[in-house]
PyMOL Python script that loads the backbone (N, CA, C, O; Angstrom):
from pymol import cmd

cmd.read_pdbstr("""\
ATOM      1  N   MET A   1     255.321 197.472  25.488  1.00  0.00           N
ATOM      2  CA  MET A   1     256.063 198.625  24.757  1.00  0.00           C
ATOM      3  C   MET A   1     256.407 199.638  25.858  1.00  0.00           C
ATOM      4  O   MET A   1     255.588 200.153  26.619  1.00  0.00           O
ATOM      5  N   TYR A   2     257.932 199.885  25.837  1.00  0.00           N
ATOM      6  CA  TYR A   2     258.432 200.612  26.618  1.00  0.00           C
ATOM      7  C   TYR A   2     258.512 201.805  26.254  1.00  0.00           C
ATOM      8  O   TYR A   2     258.587 202.201  25.091  1.00  0.00           O
ATOM      9  N   GLY A   3     258.494 202.677  27.578  1.00  0.00           N
ATOM     10  CA  GLY A   3     258.286 204.268  27.425  1.00  0.00           C
ATOM     11  C   GLY A   3     256.887 204.951  26.777  1.00  0.00           C
ATOM     12  O   GLY A   3     256.763 206.099  26.349  1.00  0.00           O
ATOM     13  N   VAL A   4     256.000 204.020  26.833  1.00  0.00           N
ATOM     14  CA  VAL A   4     254.780 204.653  26.455  1.00  0.00           C
ATOM     15  C   VAL A   4     253.935 204.915  27.713  1.00  0.00           C
ATOM     16  O   VAL A   4     253.684 203.934  28.413  1.00  0.00           O
ATOM     17  N   SER A   5     253.459 206.136  28.091  1.00  0.00           N
ATOM     18  CA  SER A   5     252.484 206.657  29.136  1.00  0.00           C
ATOM     19  C   SER A   5     251.251 205.534  28.825  1.00  0.00           C
ATOM     20  O   SER A   5     251.047 204.975  27.748  1.00  0.00           O
ATOM     21  N   PRO A   6     250.576 205.386  29.945  1.00  0.00           N
ATOM     22  CA  PRO A   6     249.351 204.471  29.702  1.00  0.00           C
ATOM     23  C   PRO A   6     248.242 205.397  29.110  1.00  0.00           C
ATOM     24  O   PRO A   6     247.442 204.825  28.370  1.00  0.00           O
ATOM     25  N   SER A   7     248.082 206.607  29.295  1.00  0.00           N
ATOM     26  CA  SER A   7     247.069 207.375  28.516  1.00  0.00           C
ATOM     27  C   SER A   7     247.520 207.742  26.793  1.00  0.00           C
ATOM     28  O   SER A   7     246.640 208.322  26.156  1.00  0.00           O
ATOM     29  N   LYS A   8     248.504 207.505  26.237  1.00  0.00           N
ATOM     30  CA  LYS A   8     248.859 207.259  25.275  1.00  0.00           C
ATOM     31  C   LYS A   8     248.468 205.712  24.284  1.00  0.00           C
ATOM     32  O   LYS A   8     248.366 205.459  23.084  1.00  0.00           O
ATOM     33  N   SER A   9     248.352 205.017  25.434  1.00  0.00           N
ATOM     34  CA  SER A   9     248.295 203.339  24.987  1.00  0.00           C
ATOM     35  C   SER A   9     246.703 202.903  24.904  1.00  0.00           C
ATOM     36  O   SER A   9     246.441 201.811  24.401  1.00  0.00           O
ATOM     37  N   SER A  10     245.670 203.722  25.380  1.00  0.00           N
ATOM     38  CA  SER A  10     244.217 203.405  25.432  1.00  0.00           C
ATOM     39  C   SER A  10     243.646 203.418  24.350  1.00  0.00           C
ATOM     40  O   SER A  10     244.073 204.261  23.562  1.00  0.00           O
ATOM     41  N   LEU A  11     242.857 202.813  24.024  1.00  0.00           N
ATOM     42  CA  LEU A  11     242.218 201.974  22.684  1.00  0.00           C
ATOM     43  C   LEU A  11     241.550 203.588  22.315  1.00  0.00           C
ATOM     44  O   LEU A  11     241.893 204.230  21.322  1.00  0.00           O
ATOM     45  N   LEU A  12     240.698 203.991  23.177  1.00  0.00           N
ATOM     46  CA  LEU A  12     240.196 205.195  23.187  1.00  0.00           C
ATOM     47  C   LEU A  12     240.498 206.565  23.168  1.00  0.00           C
ATOM     48  O   LEU A  12     240.511 207.234  24.202  1.00  0.00           O
ATOM     49  N   LYS A  13     240.755 207.050  21.994  1.00  0.00           N
ATOM     50  CA  LYS A  13     241.256 208.453  21.504  1.00  0.00           C
ATOM     51  C   LYS A  13     240.481 209.530  21.674  1.00  0.00           C
ATOM     52  O   LYS A  13     239.337 209.250  22.029  1.00  0.00           O
ATOM     53  N   ARG A  14     240.761 210.883  21.515  1.00  0.00           N
ATOM     54  CA  ARG A  14     239.984 211.739  21.305  1.00  0.00           C
ATOM     55  C   ARG A  14     239.838 211.847  19.757  1.00  0.00           C
ATOM     56  O   ARG A  14     240.651 211.499  18.900  1.00  0.00           O
ATOM     57  N   ILE A  15     238.482 212.469  19.588  1.00  0.00           N
ATOM     58  CA  ILE A  15     237.720 212.214  18.322  1.00  0.00           C
ATOM     59  C   ILE A  15     238.390 213.619  17.553  1.00  0.00           C
ATOM     60  O   ILE A  15     238.221 214.743  18.025  1.00  0.00           O
ATOM     61  N   ARG A  16     239.104 213.382  16.406  1.00  0.00           N
ATOM     62  CA  ARG A  16     239.490 214.541  15.532  1.00  0.00           C
ATOM     63  C   ARG A  16     238.589 215.067  14.701  1.00  0.00           C
ATOM     64  O   ARG A  16     237.500 214.562  14.431  1.00  0.00           O
ATOM     65  N   PRO A  17     239.038 216.117  14.270  1.00  0.00           N
ATOM     66  CA  PRO A  17     238.251 216.601  13.423  1.00  0.00           C
ATOM     67  C   PRO A  17     237.976 215.997  11.803  1.00  0.00           C
ATOM     68  O   PRO A  17     237.066 216.170  10.992  1.00  0.00           O
ATOM     69  N   GLN A  18     238.975 215.378  11.794  1.00  0.00           N
ATOM     70  CA  GLN A  18     239.067 214.571  10.619  1.00  0.00           C
ATOM     71  C   GLN A  18     238.181 213.270  10.580  1.00  0.00           C
ATOM     72  O   GLN A  18     237.821 212.769   9.515  1.00  0.00           O
ATOM     73  N   ASP A  19     237.889 212.813  11.687  1.00  0.00           N
ATOM     74  CA  ASP A  19     237.061 211.689  11.949  1.00  0.00           C
ATOM     75  C   ASP A  19     235.415 212.193  11.913  1.00  0.00           C
ATOM     76  O   ASP A  19     234.464 211.478  11.593  1.00  0.00           O
ATOM     77  N   LEU A  20     235.376 213.224  12.216  1.00  0.00           N
ATOM     78  CA  LEU A  20     234.097 213.518  11.780  1.00  0.00           C
ATOM     79  C   LEU A  20     233.792 213.851  10.566  1.00  0.00           C
ATOM     80  O   LEU A  20     232.640 213.753  10.142  1.00  0.00           O
ATOM     81  N   GLN A  21     234.861 214.319   9.805  1.00  0.00           N
ATOM     82  CA  GLN A  21     234.338 214.749   8.437  1.00  0.00           C
ATOM     83  C   GLN A  21     234.575 213.683   7.513  1.00  0.00           C
ATOM     84  O   GLN A  21     234.081 213.824   6.394  1.00  0.00           O
ATOM     85  N   SER A  22     235.375 212.414   7.806  1.00  0.00           N
ATOM     86  CA  SER A  22     235.151 211.018   6.962  1.00  0.00           C
ATOM     87  C   SER A  22     233.833 210.209   7.328  1.00  0.00           C
ATOM     88  O   SER A  22     233.201 209.384   6.668  1.00  0.00           O
ATOM     89  N   ALA A  23     233.589 210.831   8.870  1.00  0.00           N
ATOM     90  CA  ALA A  23     232.496 209.866   8.945  1.00  0.00           C
ATOM     91  C   ALA A  23     231.060 210.715   7.937  1.00  0.00           C
ATOM     92  O   ALA A  23     230.337 210.114   7.143  1.00  0.00           O
ATOM     93  N   ALA A  24     230.989 211.931   8.212  1.00  0.00           N
ATOM     94  CA  ALA A  24     229.983 212.828   7.453  1.00  0.00           C
ATOM     95  C   ALA A  24     230.016 212.254   5.757  1.00  0.00           C
ATOM     96  O   ALA A  24     228.985 212.109   5.101  1.00  0.00           O
ATOM     97  N   ILE A  25     231.180 212.017   5.312  1.00  0.00           N
ATOM     98  CA  ILE A  25     231.369 211.776   3.909  1.00  0.00           C
ATOM     99  C   ILE A  25     231.096 210.197   3.516  1.00  0.00           C
ATOM    100  O   ILE A  25     230.740 209.934   2.368  1.00  0.00           O
ATOM    101  N   TRP A  26     231.206 209.536   4.137  1.00  0.00           N
ATOM    102  CA  TRP A  26     231.108 207.870   4.147  1.00  0.00           C
ATOM    103  C   TRP A  26     229.193 207.931   4.445  1.00  0.00           C
ATOM    104  O   TRP A  26     228.417 207.235   3.790  1.00  0.00           O
ATOM    105  N   GLY A  27     228.768 208.850   5.485  1.00  0.00           N
ATOM    106  CA  GLY A  27     227.407 208.228   5.580  1.00  0.00           C
ATOM    107  C   GLY A  27     226.638 209.147   4.217  1.00  0.00           C
ATOM    108  O   GLY A  27     225.535 208.820   3.779  1.00  0.00           O
ATOM    109  N   THR A  28     227.313 210.141   3.753  1.00  0.00           N
ATOM    110  CA  THR A  28     226.633 210.539   2.676  1.00  0.00           C
ATOM    111  C   THR A  28     226.831 209.525   1.612  1.00  0.00           C
ATOM    112  O   THR A  28     225.808 209.223   0.998  1.00  0.00           O
ATOM    113  N   ALA A  29     227.876 208.967   1.282  1.00  0.00           N
ATOM    114  CA  ALA A  29     228.141 208.090   0.487  1.00  0.00           C
ATOM    115  C   ALA A  29     227.137 206.862   0.420  1.00  0.00           C
ATOM    116  O   ALA A  29     226.832 206.334  -0.649  1.00  0.00           O
ATOM    117  N   ALA A  30     226.607 206.416   1.763  1.00  0.00           N
ATOM    118  CA  ALA A  30     225.808 205.398   1.729  1.00  0.00           C
ATOM    119  C   ALA A  30     224.371 205.814   1.956  1.00  0.00           C
ATOM    120  O   ALA A  30     223.451 205.039   2.218  1.00  0.00           O
ATOM    121  N   LEU A  31     224.290 207.029   1.836  1.00  0.00           N
ATOM    122  CA  LEU A  31     222.608 207.671   1.575  1.00  0.00           C
ATOM    123  C   LEU A  31     222.611 207.428   0.431  1.00  0.00           C
ATOM    124  O   LEU A  31     221.848 206.565  -0.003  1.00  0.00           O
ATOM    125  N   GLY A  32     223.728 208.327  -0.650  1.00  0.00           N
ATOM    126  CA  GLY A  32     223.528 208.348  -1.990  1.00  0.00           C
ATOM    127  C   GLY A  32     223.121 206.838  -2.638  1.00  0.00           C
ATOM    128  O   GLY A  32     222.231 206.588  -3.452  1.00  0.00           O
ATOM    129  N   GLY A  33     224.208 205.801  -1.911  1.00  0.00           N
ATOM    130  CA  GLY A  33     224.030 204.595  -2.487  1.00  0.00           C
ATOM    131  C   GLY A  33     222.688 203.853  -2.323  1.00  0.00           C
ATOM    132  O   GLY A  33     222.270 203.119  -3.218  1.00  0.00           O
ATOM    133  N   ALA A  34     222.050 204.042  -1.229  1.00  0.00           N
ATOM    134  CA  ALA A  34     220.902 203.427  -1.136  1.00  0.00           C
ATOM    135  C   ALA A  34     219.751 204.303  -1.769  1.00  0.00           C
ATOM    136  O   ALA A  34     218.802 203.686  -2.251  1.00  0.00           O
ATOM    137  N   ILE A  35     219.746 205.406  -1.804  1.00  0.00           N
ATOM    138  CA  ILE A  35     218.905 206.074  -2.656  1.00  0.00           C
ATOM    139  C   ILE A  35     218.756 205.435  -4.197  1.00  0.00           C
ATOM    140  O   ILE A  35     217.713 205.081  -4.747  1.00  0.00           O
ATOM    141  N   TYR A  36     220.255 205.393  -4.775  1.00  0.00           N
ATOM    142  CA  TYR A  36     220.312 204.816  -6.112  1.00  0.00           C
ATOM    143  C   TYR A  36     219.908 203.348  -6.128  1.00  0.00           C
ATOM    144  O   TYR A  36     219.309 203.117  -7.179  1.00  0.00           O
ATOM    145  N   LEU A  37     220.003 202.364  -5.421  1.00  0.00           N
ATOM    146  CA  LEU A  37     219.684 201.268  -5.030  1.00  0.00           C
ATOM    147  C   LEU A  37     217.893 201.176  -5.235  1.00  0.00           C
ATOM    148  O   LEU A  37     217.284 200.640  -6.161  1.00  0.00           O
ATOM    149  N   VAL A  38     217.417 201.789  -4.208  1.00  0.00           N
ATOM    150  CA  VAL A  38     216.182 202.069  -4.206  1.00  0.00           C
ATOM    151  C   VAL A  38     215.301 202.599  -5.135  1.00  0.00           C
ATOM    152  O   VAL A  38     214.298 201.981  -5.495  1.00  0.00           O
ATOM    153  N   GLN A  39     215.583 203.637  -5.527  1.00  0.00           N
ATOM    154  CA  GLN A  39     215.127 204.724  -6.272  1.00  0.00           C
ATOM    155  C   GLN A  39     213.618 205.010  -6.140  1.00  0.00           C
ATOM    156  O   GLN A  39     212.817 204.688  -7.017  1.00  0.00           O
ATOM    157  N   PRO A  40     213.240 205.697  -4.876  1.00  0.00           N
ATOM    158  CA  PRO A  40     211.713 205.644  -4.267  1.00  0.00           C
ATOM    159  C   PRO A  40     211.390 206.704  -4.977  1.00  0.00           C
ATOM    160  O   PRO A  40     210.402 207.236  -4.470  1.00  0.00           O
ATOM    161  N   PHE A  41     211.809 207.334  -6.039  1.00  0.00           N
ATOM    162  CA  PHE A  41     211.291 208.501  -6.398  1.00  0.00           C
ATOM    163  C   PHE A  41     209.526 208.926  -6.852  1.00  0.00           C
ATOM    164  O   PHE A  41     208.967 210.021  -6.912  1.00  0.00           O
ATOM    165  N   ASP A  42     209.145 207.869  -7.050  1.00  0.00           N
ATOM    166  CA  ASP A  42     207.462 207.944  -7.570  1.00  0.00           C
ATOM    167  C   ASP A  42     207.055 208.097  -6.028  1.00  0.00           C
ATOM    168  O   ASP A  42     206.493 209.184  -5.894  1.00  0.00           O
ATOM    169  N   TRP A  43     207.129 207.447  -4.895  1.00  0.00           N
ATOM    170  CA  TRP A  43     206.821 206.985  -3.785  1.00  0.00           C
ATOM    171  C   TRP A  43     207.150 208.798  -2.927  1.00  0.00           C
ATOM    172  O   TRP A  43     206.389 209.224  -2.059  1.00  0.00           O
ATOM    173  N   VAL A  44     208.058 209.378  -3.290  1.00  0.00           N
ATOM    174  CA  VAL A  44     208.370 210.769  -2.944  1.00  0.00           C
ATOM    175  C   VAL A  44     207.542 211.826  -3.696  1.00  0.00           C
ATOM    176  O   VAL A  44     207.169 212.814  -3.063  1.00  0.00           O
ATOM    177  N   ARG A  45     207.212 211.693  -5.049  1.00  0.00           N
ATOM    178  CA  ARG A  45     206.476 212.277  -5.533  1.00  0.00           C
ATOM    179  C   ARG A  45     204.885 212.374  -5.046  1.00  0.00           C
ATOM    180  O   ARG A  45     204.181 213.380  -5.129  1.00  0.00           O
ATOM    181  N   LYS A  46     204.517 211.144  -4.545  1.00  0.00           N
ATOM    182  CA  LYS A  46     203.352 211.075  -4.574  1.00  0.00           C
ATOM    183  C   LYS A  46     202.942 211.284  -3.051  1.00  0.00           C
ATOM    184  O   LYS A  46     201.765 211.517  -2.777  1.00  0.00           O
ATOM    185  N   THR A  47     204.039 211.192  -1.934  1.00  0.00           N
ATOM    186  CA  THR A  47     203.652 211.617  -0.872  1.00  0.00           C
ATOM    187  C   THR A  47     203.601 212.931  -0.492  1.00  0.00           C
ATOM    188  O   THR A  47     202.810 213.418   0.316  1.00  0.00           O
ATOM    189  N   PHE A  48     204.551 213.543  -1.157  1.00  0.00           N
ATOM    190  CA  PHE A  48     204.812 215.078  -0.844  1.00  0.00           C
ATOM    191  C   PHE A  48     204.674 216.042  -1.734  1.00  0.00           C
ATOM    192  O   PHE A  48     204.880 217.220  -1.442  1.00  0.00           O
ATOM    193  N   PHE A  49     204.275 215.608  -3.025  1.00  0.00           N
ATOM    194  CA  PHE A  49     203.971 216.584  -3.866  1.00  0.00           C
ATOM    195  C   PHE A  49     202.833 216.646  -4.718  1.00  0.00           C
ATOM    196  O   PHE A  49     202.646 217.652  -5.402  1.00  0.00           O
ATOM    197  N   GLU A  50     201.948 215.546  -4.755  1.00  0.00           N
ATOM    198  CA  GLU A  50     200.670 215.569  -5.355  1.00  0.00           C
ATOM    199  C   GLU A  50     199.635 215.659  -4.086  1.00  0.00           C
ATOM    200  O   GLU A  50     199.781 215.085  -3.007  1.00  0.00           O
ATOM    201  N   LYS A  51     198.579 216.495  -4.465  1.00  0.00           N
ATOM    202  CA  LYS A  51     197.387 216.782  -3.587  1.00  0.00           C
ATOM    203  C   LYS A  51     196.596 215.196  -3.607  1.00  0.00           C
ATOM    204  O   LYS A  51     196.452 214.474  -4.594  1.00  0.00           O
ATOM    205  N   PRO A  52     196.180 214.945  -2.294  1.00  0.00           N
ATOM    206  CA  PRO A  52     195.104 213.782  -2.413  1.00  0.00           C
ATOM    207  C   PRO A  52     193.673 214.451  -3.059  1.00  0.00           C
ATOM    208  O   PRO A  52     193.282 215.608  -2.901  1.00  0.00           O
ATOM    209  N   GLU A  53     192.955 213.260  -3.909  1.00  0.00           N
ATOM    210  CA  GLU A  53     191.733 213.704  -4.486  1.00  0.00           C
ATOM    211  C   GLU A  53     190.892 213.748  -3.109  1.00  0.00           C
ATOM    212  O   GLU A  53     191.255 213.168  -2.086  1.00  0.00           O
ATOM    213  N   PRO A  54     189.720 214.516  -3.229  1.00  0.00           N
ATOM    214  CA  PRO A  54     188.762 214.553  -2.054  1.00  0.00           C
ATOM    215  C   PRO A  54     187.965 213.045  -2.271  1.00  0.00           C
ATOM    216  O   PRO A  54     187.854 212.394  -3.310  1.00  0.00           O
ATOM    217  N   GLU A  55     187.469 212.749  -0.936  1.00  0.00           N
ATOM    218  CA  GLU A  55     186.721 211.264  -1.093  1.00  0.00           C
ATOM    219  C   GLU A  55     185.163 211.720  -1.490  1.00  0.00           C
ATOM    220  O   GLU A  55     184.431 210.798  -1.848  1.00  0.00           O
ATOM    221  N   GLY A  56     184.721 212.770  -1.464  1.00  0.00           N
ATOM    222  CA  GLY A  56     183.276 213.063  -1.409  1.00  0.00           C
ATOM    223  C   GLY A  56     183.103 213.473  -2.885  1.00  0.00           C
ATOM    224  O   GLY A  56     184.055 213.854  -3.566  1.00  0.00           O
ATOM    225  N   ASN A  57     181.660 213.361  -3.409  1.00  0.00           N
ATOM    226  CA  ASN A  57     181.409 213.453  -4.566  1.00  0.00           C
ATOM    227  C   ASN A  57     181.315 214.663  -5.059  1.00  0.00           C
ATOM    228  O   ASN A  57     181.057 214.825  -6.252  1.00  0.00           O
TER     229      ASN A  57
END
""", "prot")
cmd.dss("prot")
cmd.show_as("cartoon", "prot")
cmd.util.cbc("prot")
cmd.orient("prot")
């Protein structure tokens, strides 16, 4: 390529705000899809919201 400076031809360029935004959107979509597939709602309810029964009589 003629007329291109070495700094412009590097593969690693600056991270732009659009890159961070798209990564956050894809991460949210992946997390939502994983929760939809696994559906751990019973485990979440038992782990975080129900109080354990006392072991003594």
